[in-house]
C-alpha positions as MATLAB code, in Angstrom:
seq = 'XXXXXXXXXXXXXXXXXXXXXXXXXXXXXXXXXXXXXXXXXXXXXXXXXXXXXXXXXXXXXXXXXXXXXXXXXXXXXXXXXXXXXXXXXXXXXXXXXXXXXXXXXXXXXXXX';
ca = [
     110.970  130.233  124.686;
     112.301  127.946  121.698;
     110.842  124.558  121.826;
     112.132  121.816  119.230;
     109.491  121.174  116.566;
     108.936  117.576  115.563;
     109.492  117.671  111.470;
     106.279  116.230  109.957;
     108.468  114.393  107.202;
     110.984  112.933  109.671;
     111.641  109.089  109.768;
     109.447  107.251  107.563;
     106.709  109.129  107.247;
     107.385  111.034  104.107;
     108.684  107.719  102.712;
     105.431  105.711  103.516;
     102.699  108.690  102.506;
     103.516  108.371   98.886;
     103.579  104.579   98.616;
     100.433  104.596  100.545;
      98.592  106.963   97.954;
     100.205  105.003   95.150;
      98.747  101.628   96.499;
      95.183  103.091   97.013;
      95.200  104.526   93.410;
      96.582  101.218   92.160;
      94.083   98.910   94.125;
      91.015  101.101   93.152;
      92.225  100.398   89.387;
      92.566   96.845   90.252;
      89.057   96.805   91.551;
      87.720   98.721   88.537;
      89.202   95.988   86.114;
      88.169   92.883   87.784;
      84.766   94.398   88.103;
      84.395   95.269   84.607;
      85.888   92.127   83.626;
      83.860   89.670   85.615;
      80.581   91.209   86.817;
      79.091   92.658   83.336;
      79.450   89.461   81.851;
      77.927   87.106   84.561;
      74.972   89.555   85.883;
      73.245   92.560   84.719;
      75.557   95.044   86.734;
      77.075   97.899   84.745;
      80.705   98.790   84.552;
      82.350  100.921   87.235;
      84.266  103.953   86.470;
      87.540  104.914   88.165;
      85.997  107.015   90.687;
      83.296  104.591   91.319;
      85.639  101.844   92.171;
      87.802  103.827   94.323;
      84.585  104.498   96.396;
      83.683  100.892   96.464;
      87.176   99.869   97.620;
      87.022  102.603  100.219;
      83.661  101.854  101.148;
      84.517   97.870  101.742;
      87.544   98.687  103.623;
      85.593  100.809  105.992;
      82.676   98.298  106.371;
      84.789   95.148  106.289;
      88.224   95.545  107.055;
      89.048   98.842  108.444;
      92.241  100.497  107.416;
      94.985   98.668  109.022;
      98.450   98.430  108.423;
     101.111   96.230  109.694;
     100.804   93.685  112.287;
      96.997   92.668  112.538;
      97.607   90.091  115.398;
      98.696   92.589  118.076;
      95.630   92.672  120.113;
      95.522   89.061  120.302;
      98.819   88.569  122.386;
      97.207   87.109  125.149;
      95.747   83.656  124.445;
      93.276   83.518  127.375;
      91.563   87.015  126.977;
      93.176   88.355  129.991;
      96.494   88.173  131.365;
      95.081   87.335  134.943;
      93.113   84.646  133.736;
      96.402   83.252  131.880;
      98.409   83.506  135.496;
      95.539   82.064  137.215;
      95.471   78.924  134.640;
      99.334   78.687  134.590;
      99.083   78.436  138.820;
      97.022   75.325  138.708;
      98.315   71.959  139.655;
      97.294   69.152  137.307;
      94.362   67.927  139.426;
      92.948   71.638  139.244;
      93.487   71.666  135.374;
      92.087   68.515  134.718;
      88.968   69.737  136.600;
      89.066   72.918  134.687;
      89.077   70.996  131.522;
      85.908   68.471  132.760;
      84.093   71.545  133.763;
      84.503   73.191  130.170;
      83.921   69.957  128.325;
      80.226   69.682  129.994;
      79.454   73.316  129.512;
      80.389   72.919  125.742;
      79.589   69.480  124.558;
      76.797   68.512  126.673;
      74.154   71.159  125.665;
      70.858   69.782  124.462;
];
């Protein structure tokens, strides 16, 4: 029974992977150049080699930013956190909305 296999290099993958690798290598070079230009002159830090800058860049992306590509705001589509809460707030009349606002003002601004 023959099943069609999806080609690994279909679509944008084969076009994107080389740019991803070149970008990582290029940014590592920029990290090395900036480190070696700025930090040894203002502190007692040693200059970095290219491989050290590549490791430093990868470590900083893992610790602080992750390797996210594309739209970073996809997870923040719901303004109120949960769609159920948004629906509940949208169904409130004006008096309920005013009461809700007053409750949150008292919770947030009257802490002593």
